[in-house]
C-alpha positions as a LaTeX table, in Angstrom:
\begin{tabular}{lrrr}
\hline
Residue & $x$ (\AA) & $y$ (\AA) & $z$ (\AA) \\
\hline
Met1 & 18.64 & 81.85 & 61.82 \\
Leu2 & 15.78 & 82.32 & 64.23 \\
Arg3 & 16.58 & 81.78 & 67.88 \\
Met4 & 15.42 & 83.52 & 71.02 \\
Ser5 & 18.60 & 85.49 & 71.47 \\
Arg6 & 19.19 & 88.24 & 73.99 \\
Lys7 & 18.82 & 90.79 & 71.19 \\
Ile8 & 15.40 & 89.46 & 70.25 \\
Val9 & 14.17 & 89.49 & 73.85 \\
Leu10 & 15.45 & 93.02 & 74.43 \\
Ala11 & 13.97 & 94.30 & 71.14 \\
Leu12 & 10.59 & 92.79 & 71.99 \\
Glu13 & 10.72 & 94.35 & 75.46 \\
Ala14 & 11.58 & 97.75 & 73.97 \\
Val15 & 8.77 & 97.70 & 71.39 \\
Leu16 & 6.30 & 96.45 & 73.99 \\
Asp17 & 7.42 & 99.19 & 76.39 \\
Ile18 & 6.77 & 101.80 & 73.69 \\
Ala19 & 3.39 & 100.25 & 72.85 \\
Tyr20 & 2.39 & 100.07 & 76.52 \\
Asn21 & 3.75 & 103.41 & 77.74 \\
Gly22 & 3.81 & 105.51 & 74.57 \\
Arg23 & 0.42 & 107.13 & 74.58 \\
Pro24 & 0.04 & 110.02 & 73.99 \\
His25 & 3.71 & 111.07 & 74.21 \\
Pro26 & 6.83 & 109.50 & 72.69 \\
Val27 & 8.88 & 107.21 & 74.92 \\
Gln28 & 12.49 & 108.22 & 75.46 \\
Ser29 & 15.15 & 105.55 & 75.21 \\
Lys30 & 16.53 & 106.44 & 78.64 \\
Asp31 & 13.12 & 105.61 & 80.15 \\
Ile32 & 13.09 & 102.24 & 78.40 \\
Thr33 & 16.60 & 101.60 & 79.70 \\
Glu34 & 15.51 & 102.35 & 83.25 \\
Arg35 & 12.30 & 100.29 & 83.14 \\
Gln36 & 13.62 & 97.30 & 81.21 \\
Gly37 & 17.30 & 97.27 & 82.11 \\
Ile38 & 18.33 & 97.31 & 78.46 \\
Pro39 & 21.84 & 98.69 & 77.83 \\
Gln40 & 21.55 & 102.14 & 76.21 \\
Arg41 & 24.25 & 101.45 & 73.62 \\
Tyr42 & 22.45 & 98.35 & 72.35 \\
Leu43 & 19.00 & 99.89 & 72.61 \\
Glu44 & 19.70 & 102.83 & 70.29 \\
Gln45 & 21.09 & 100.50 & 67.62 \\
Val46 & 17.98 & 98.31 & 67.68 \\
Leu47 & 15.54 & 101.24 & 67.87 \\
Gln48 & 17.13 & 102.86 & 64.82 \\
Gln49 & 16.81 & 99.63 & 62.86 \\
Leu50 & 13.15 & 99.34 & 63.90 \\
Val51 & 12.61 & 102.92 & 62.68 \\
Arg52 & 14.23 & 102.10 & 59.32 \\
Lys53 & 11.94 & 99.08 & 58.94 \\
Gly54 & 8.78 & 101.06 & 59.69 \\
Ile55 & 7.90 & 99.55 & 63.05 \\
Leu56 & 8.79 & 102.64 & 65.08 \\
Lys57 & 8.92 & 106.38 & 64.39 \\
Gly58 & 11.62 & 108.59 & 65.86 \\
Val59 & 10.41 & 111.93 & 67.21 \\
Arg60 & 13.05 & 114.67 & 67.51 \\
Gly61 & 13.25 & 117.40 & 70.09 \\
Pro62 & 13.48 & 117.77 & 73.85 \\
Arg63 & 10.27 & 115.78 & 74.42 \\
Gly64 & 11.09 & 113.40 & 71.60 \\
Gly65 & 11.63 & 109.70 & 71.66 \\
Tyr66 & 9.94 & 106.80 & 69.91 \\
Thr67 & 6.37 & 105.94 & 69.02 \\
Leu68 & 4.86 & 103.07 & 67.09 \\
Ala69 & 4.76 & 103.69 & 63.34 \\
Arg70 & 1.49 & 101.75 & 63.10 \\
Glu71 & $-1.34$ & 100.91 & 65.46 \\
Arg72 & $-0.53$ & 98.36 & 68.18 \\
Arg73 & $-2.89$ & 95.89 & 66.60 \\
Arg74 & $-0.93$ & 96.09 & 63.31 \\
Ile75 & 2.51 & 95.27 & 64.75 \\
Thr76 & 3.21 & 91.61 & 65.46 \\
Leu77 & 5.93 & 89.74 & 67.26 \\
Gly78 & 6.87 & 88.36 & 63.85 \\
Asp79 & 7.54 & 91.89 & 62.56 \\
Val80 & 10.04 & 92.57 & 65.34 \\
Leu81 & 11.60 & 89.11 & 65.12 \\
Arg82 & 12.28 & 89.55 & 61.41 \\
Val83 & 14.11 & 92.86 & 61.96 \\
Val84 & 16.36 & 91.52 & 64.71 \\
Asn85 & 16.84 & 88.24 & 62.89 \\
Gln86 & 18.06 & 90.19 & 59.85 \\
Met87 & 20.44 & 92.20 & 62.03 \\
Glu88 & 21.88 & 88.99 & 63.48 \\
Ser89 & 22.15 & 87.24 & 60.11 \\
Asp90 & 23.99 & 90.27 & 58.70 \\
Glu91 & 26.52 & 89.83 & 61.51 \\
Asp92 & 26.87 & 86.10 & 60.71 \\
Ser93 & 26.98 & 86.49 & 56.91 \\
Thr94 & 30.53 & 85.18 & 56.62 \\
Val95 & 29.53 & 81.64 & 57.69 \\
Ser96 & 29.88 & 79.12 & 54.88 \\
Arg97 & 27.94 & 75.86 & 54.76 \\
Ala98 & 28.94 & 72.45 & 53.49 \\
Pro99 & 26.70 & 70.80 & 50.85 \\
Leu100 & 24.84 & 68.65 & 53.39 \\
Gly101 & 24.12 & 71.66 & 55.55 \\
Glu102 & 23.20 & 73.89 & 52.62 \\
Gln103 & 21.02 & 71.44 & 50.71 \\
Ile104 & 19.55 & 69.21 & 53.42 \\
Ile105 & 19.61 & 70.88 & 56.84 \\
Ala106 & 19.06 & 74.53 & 55.79 \\
Pro107 & 15.72 & 73.89 & 53.98 \\
Ile108 & 14.36 & 72.01 & 57.00 \\
Trp109 & 15.52 & 74.78 & 59.32 \\
Asp110 & 14.07 & 77.48 & 57.07 \\
Glu111 & 10.69 & 75.70 & 56.96 \\
Met112 & 10.66 & 75.43 & 60.75 \\
Gln113 & 11.47 & 79.14 & 61.07 \\
Gln114 & 8.65 & 80.06 & 58.70 \\
Asn115 & 6.19 & 78.00 & 60.75 \\
Ile116 & 7.32 & 79.71 & 63.94 \\
Leu117 & 7.04 & 83.16 & 62.34 \\
Lys118 & 3.50 & 82.36 & 61.15 \\
His119 & 2.58 & 81.68 & 64.77 \\
Tyr120 & 4.23 & 84.91 & 65.99 \\
Asp121 & 2.50 & 86.87 & 63.22 \\
Gln122 & $-0.76$ & 86.09 & 65.04 \\
Ile123 & 0.37 & 87.85 & 68.27 \\
Thr124 & 0.13 & 91.64 & 68.19 \\
Met125 & 1.46 & 94.34 & 70.48 \\
Glu126 & $-2.19$ & 95.01 & 71.31 \\
Asp127 & $-2.50$ & 91.43 & 72.60 \\
Leu128 & 0.58 & 91.85 & 74.78 \\
Cys129 & $-0.54$ & 95.24 & 76.11 \\
Arg130 & $-3.91$ & 93.76 & 77.04 \\
Glu131 & $-2.15$ & 90.91 & 78.84 \\
Ala132 & 0.05 & 93.38 & 80.74 \\
Glu133 & $-3.05$ & 95.32 & 81.81 \\
Glu134 & $-4.76$ & 92.12 & 82.95 \\
Lys135 & $-1.69$ & 91.25 & 85.04 \\
Gly136 & $-1.77$ & 94.68 & 86.65 \\
Ile137 & 1.57 & 95.90 & 85.32 \\
Pro138 & 1.57 & 99.66 & 85.90 \\
Arg139 & 2.05 & 102.05 & 83.01 \\
Ala140 & 4.65 & 104.78 & 83.20 \\
Asp141 & 2.02 & 107.52 & 83.10 \\
Lys142 & 0.10 & 105.90 & 85.94 \\
Glu143 & 3.02 & 105.60 & 88.32 \\
Lys144 & 2.42 & 107.37 & 91.58 \\
Val145 & 4.08 & 110.73 & 91.96 \\
Asp146 & 5.77 & 111.32 & 95.32 \\
Phe147 & 5.35 & 114.88 & 96.58 \\
Thr148 & 7.25 & 114.28 & 99.83 \\
Ile149 & 9.67 & 117.04 & 100.72 \\
\hline
\end{tabular}
């Protein structure tokens, strides 16, 4: 079931952070946690699922972290929503529905979700990065370094 849950918001923030701050080096999860305030325990779980689904790539090593698996313009909000939505529906898989819910309400709800996803499939990480730049949100690599002793 598609809803703007906390998990969805945090996953979108994490992927956008990687898209916005991840060039040319991978973004470490601890940096995402610091910038976005996403709990580390939750973040790793979501990032690993996004790696499995081909949205992110995990880079090992001391300077490792996460990068986008595809170009920013080829990753949509819909892609990320589907991954988190699947994670949440797997958690709720024990819910049973009555005939009215299963045969009448569920098809309407599913159609509405598909229409929403079609809209979100039109918004790319590139679009969001451009919007962040236009709003003057600083990138991690452009943050001022303080040399004060």
